[in-house]
LUMGU-369903 format. One record per residue (C-alpha): residue number from 1; residue in one letter; y, z, x. Coordinates in nm, 4 decimals, decimal comma. Layout:
BEGIN
pos=NUM code=A v=Y w=Z u=X
...
//
This chain:
BEGIN
pos=1 code=M v=-0,3210 w=1,3618 u=0,0953
pos=2 code=I v=-0,5710 w=1,2320 u=-0,1811
pos=3 code=R v=-0,7913 w=0,9343 u=-0,0924
pos=4 code=I v=-0,8646 w=0,6986 u=-0,3465
pos=5 code=Y v=-1,1468 w=0,4054 u=-0,3308
pos=6 code=F v=-1,0495 w=0,1133 u=-0,5510
pos=7 code=D v=-1,3367 w=-0,0894 u=-0,6933
pos=8 code=A v=-1,2556 w=-0,4655 u=-0,7589
pos=9 code=S v=-1,2370 w=-0,3999 u=-1,1305
pos=10 code=V v=-0,9231 w=-0,1706 u=-1,1067
pos=11 code=I v=-0,7443 w=-0,4269 u=-0,8805
pos=12 code=I v=-0,8124 w=-0,7044 u=-1,1311
pos=13 code=A v=-0,7003 w=-0,4974 u=-1,3971
pos=14 code=A v=-0,3808 w=-0,3924 u=-1,2194
pos=15 code=M v=-0,2973 w=-0,7610 u=-1,1388
pos=16 code=L v=-0,3393 w=-0,8435 u=-1,5313
pos=17 code=S v=-0,1689 w=-0,5515 u=-1,6847
pos=18 code=P v=0,1177 w=-0,4412 u=-1,4857
pos=19 code=T v=0,1780 w=-0,1714 u=-1,7327
pos=20 code=G v=-0,1876 w=-0,0306 u=-1,7511
pos=21 code=G v=-0,3306 w=0,2547 u=-1,6114
pos=22 code=S v=-0,4777 w=0,0566 u=-1,3021
pos=23 code=A v=-0,1170 w=-0,0658 u=-1,2226
pos=24 code=K v=0,0002 w=0,2977 u=-1,2645
pos=25 code=L v=-0,2437 w=0,4117 u=-0,9696
pos=26 code=I v=-0,1220 w=0,1282 u=-0,7493
pos=27 code=Q v=0,2189 w=0,2409 u=-0,8002
pos=28 code=F v=0,1052 w=0,5897 u=-0,6462
pos=29 code=V v=-0,0130 w=0,4132 u=-0,3513
pos=30 code=K v=0,3012 w=0,2102 u=-0,3275
pos=31 code=L v=0,5098 w=0,5428 u=-0,3375
pos=32 code=G v=0,2689 w=0,7180 u=-0,0777
pos=33 code=A v=0,1757 w=0,9635 u=-0,3292
pos=34 code=V v=-0,2006 w=0,8794 u=-0,2607
pos=35 code=F v=-0,3981 w=0,6889 u=-0,0014
pos=36 code=G v=-0,5243 w=0,3737 u=-0,1371
pos=37 code=I v=-0,8571 w=0,2139 u=0,0102
pos=38 code=T v=-1,0761 w=-0,0813 u=-0,0691
pos=39 code=S v=-1,3012 w=-0,3111 u=0,1517
pos=40 code=Q v=-1,2979 w=-0,6740 u=0,2286
pos=41 code=T v=-1,6232 w=-0,7008 u=0,0579
pos=42 code=A v=-1,4495 w=-0,5923 u=-0,2858
pos=43 code=I v=-1,1579 w=-0,8351 u=-0,1977
pos=44 code=A v=-1,4152 w=-1,1095 u=-0,1856
pos=45 code=E v=-1,5426 w=-1,0169 u=-0,5031
pos=46 code=I v=-1,2054 w=-1,0311 u=-0,6689
pos=47 code=E v=-1,1621 w=-1,3650 u=-0,4901
pos=48 code=E v=-1,4721 w=-1,4882 u=-0,6523
pos=49 code=H v=-1,3266 w=-1,4322 u=-0,9889
pos=50 code=A v=-1,0027 w=-1,6003 u=-0,9012
pos=51 code=F v=-1,0365 w=-1,8945 u=-1,1344
pos=52 code=K v=-1,1636 w=-1,6562 u=-1,4171
pos=53 code=I v=-0,8540 w=-1,4375 u=-1,3872
pos=54 code=G v=-0,5962 w=-1,7333 u=-1,3326
pos=55 code=K v=-0,4888 w=-1,6139 u=-0,9935
pos=56 code=T v=-0,5279 w=-1,8069 u=-0,6596
pos=57 code=T v=-0,6678 w=-1,6496 u=-0,3493
pos=58 code=S v=-0,3061 w=-1,6361 u=-0,1965
pos=59 code=K v=-0,1600 w=-1,4275 u=-0,4869
pos=60 code=I v=-0,4785 w=-1,1990 u=-0,4779
pos=61 code=R v=-0,4033 w=-1,1288 u=-0,1120
pos=62 code=Q v=-0,0341 w=-1,1137 u=-0,1529
pos=63 code=F v=-0,0791 w=-0,8502 u=-0,4582
pos=64 code=I v=-0,3361 w=-0,6474 u=-0,2071
pos=65 code=Q v=-0,0909 w=-0,6637 u=0,0786
pos=66 code=D v=0,2208 w=-0,5332 u=-0,1591
pos=67 code=S v=-0,0007 w=-0,2765 u=-0,3065
pos=68 code=G v=-0,0226 w=-0,0850 u=0,0131
pos=69 code=I v=-0,3899 w=-0,0470 u=-0,0387
pos=70 code=I v=-0,5721 w=-0,0259 u=0,3124
pos=71 code=V v=-0,8625 w=-0,2873 u=0,3216
pos=72 code=R v=-1,1543 w=-0,1878 u=0,5224
pos=73 code=E v=-1,3811 w=-0,4534 u=0,6996
pos=74 code=K v=-1,6856 w=-0,5471 u=0,4883
pos=75 code=I v=-1,9546 w=-0,3264 u=0,4133
pos=76 code=N v=-2,2766 w=-0,4086 u=0,5924
pos=77 code=K v=-2,6381 w=-0,3968 u=0,5051
pos=78 code=A v=-2,6939 w=-0,1149 u=0,7427
pos=79 code=E v=-2,3849 w=0,0858 u=0,5949
pos=80 code=E v=-2,5447 w=0,0093 u=0,2547
pos=81 code=E v=-2,8906 w=0,1428 u=0,3289
pos=82 code=P v=-2,8361 w=0,5239 u=0,2547
pos=83 code=Y v=-2,7255 w=0,4432 u=-0,0941
pos=84 code=Q v=-3,0124 w=0,2389 u=-0,1843
pos=85 code=G v=-3,1413 w=0,3532 u=-0,5241
pos=86 code=L v=-2,8269 w=0,5174 u=-0,5865
pos=87 code=V v=-2,6709 w=0,2527 u=-0,8120
pos=88 code=E v=-2,7452 w=-0,1125 u=-0,8879
pos=89 code=K v=-2,7660 w=-0,3372 u=-0,5846
pos=90 code=E v=-2,4403 w=-0,5345 u=-0,6674
pos=91 code=D v=-2,2660 w=-0,2023 u=-0,6662
pos=92 code=I v=-2,4045 w=-0,0333 u=-0,3498
pos=93 code=H v=-2,1376 w=-0,1513 u=-0,1535
pos=94 code=I v=-1,8479 w=0,0695 u=-0,3599
pos=95 code=V v=-2,0258 w=0,3808 u=-0,3211
pos=96 code=A v=-2,0975 w=0,3174 u=0,0191
pos=97 code=G v=-1,7092 w=0,2067 u=0,0859
pos=98 code=A v=-1,6117 w=0,5336 u=-0,0684
pos=99 code=K v=-1,8316 w=0,7375 u=0,1170
pos=100 code=L v=-1,7653 w=0,5777 u=0,4393
pos=101 code=T v=-1,3691 w=0,6016 u=0,4144
pos=102 code=K v=-1,4230 w=0,9768 u=0,3249
pos=103 code=C v=-1,2395 w=0,9017 u=0,0051
pos=104 code=D v=-1,2154 w=1,1943 u=-0,2751
pos=105 code=Y v=-1,2154 w=0,9435 u=-0,5495
pos=106 code=L v=-1,3714 w=0,6235 u=-0,6510
pos=107 code=V v=-1,1981 w=0,4624 u=-0,9400
pos=108 code=T v=-1,3676 w=0,2267 u=-1,1247
pos=109 code=L v=-1,3966 w=0,0482 u=-1,4582
pos=110 code=D v=-1,7575 w=-0,0086 u=-1,4361
pos=111 code=K v=-1,9189 w=0,1728 u=-1,7128
pos=112 code=K v=-2,2426 w=0,0231 u=-1,7002
pos=113 code=H v=-2,3228 w=0,1145 u=-1,3333
pos=114 code=L v=-2,0863 w=0,3545 u=-1,1926
pos=115 code=L v=-1,9392 w=0,5659 u=-1,4469
pos=116 code=K v=-2,2949 w=0,7158 u=-1,5706
pos=117 code=D v=-2,3495 w=1,0788 u=-1,5346
pos=118 code=E v=-2,6368 w=1,0264 u=-1,3169
pos=119 code=V v=-2,4598 w=0,8241 u=-1,0720
pos=120 code=K v=-2,1630 w=1,0790 u=-1,0620
pos=121 code=K v=-2,3963 w=1,3488 u=-0,9813
pos=122 code=L v=-2,5632 w=1,1875 u=-0,6912
pos=123 code=A v=-2,2366 w=1,0727 u=-0,5301
pos=124 code=K v=-2,0811 w=1,4475 u=-0,5104
pos=125 code=P v=-1,8856 w=1,5506 u=-0,3665
pos=126 code=L v=-1,7251 w=1,1893 u=-0,4432
pos=127 code=R v=-1,5419 w=1,1898 u=-0,7823
pos=128 code=I v=-1,6189 w=0,8651 u=-0,9824
pos=129 code=V v=-1,3595 w=0,8320 u=-1,2517
pos=130 code=N v=-1,1724 w=0,5644 u=-1,4546
pos=131 code=P v=-0,7989 w=0,5135 u=-1,4233
pos=132 code=K v=-0,7319 w=0,7053 u=-1,7471
pos=133 code=E v=-0,9354 w=1,0208 u=-1,6267
pos=134 code=Y v=-0,7635 w=1,0022 u=-1,2682
pos=135 code=L v=-0,4276 w=1,0042 u=-1,4417
pos=136 code=E v=-0,5180 w=1,2865 u=-1,6866
pos=137 code=K v=-0,5919 w=1,4989 u=-1,4045
pos=138 code=L v=-0,2383 w=1,4717 u=-1,2902
pos=139 code=V v=-0,0978 w=1,5908 u=-1,6135
//
């Protein structure tokens, strides 16, 4: 089964737009068509933005629970170490989490730091895509 690591940006987008591409990917997880994973580090990042996105931490946690996404423990500094210099410091935990959980895809909306060609090349065999790119692969 395909393993997808979800960046906080995709989970936030799915909460805010239930008919968008990010929400469609979450539906695949709910249906058991793909295996969805994120980390407690990403969840903490979402919770930091709770007020900005108009969600309470309990609503965020309920969404994650209902999504069927498996939440890995926080990514620690030692686990981030091999990925230093690969991406911006604040996004190392995302690539580390995807690699540590042996995911096939990292799905993100972060064009500035993660969806750059040089990062995609360095992260191989992990494939870094946005929700639309992943969904287009299915068609």
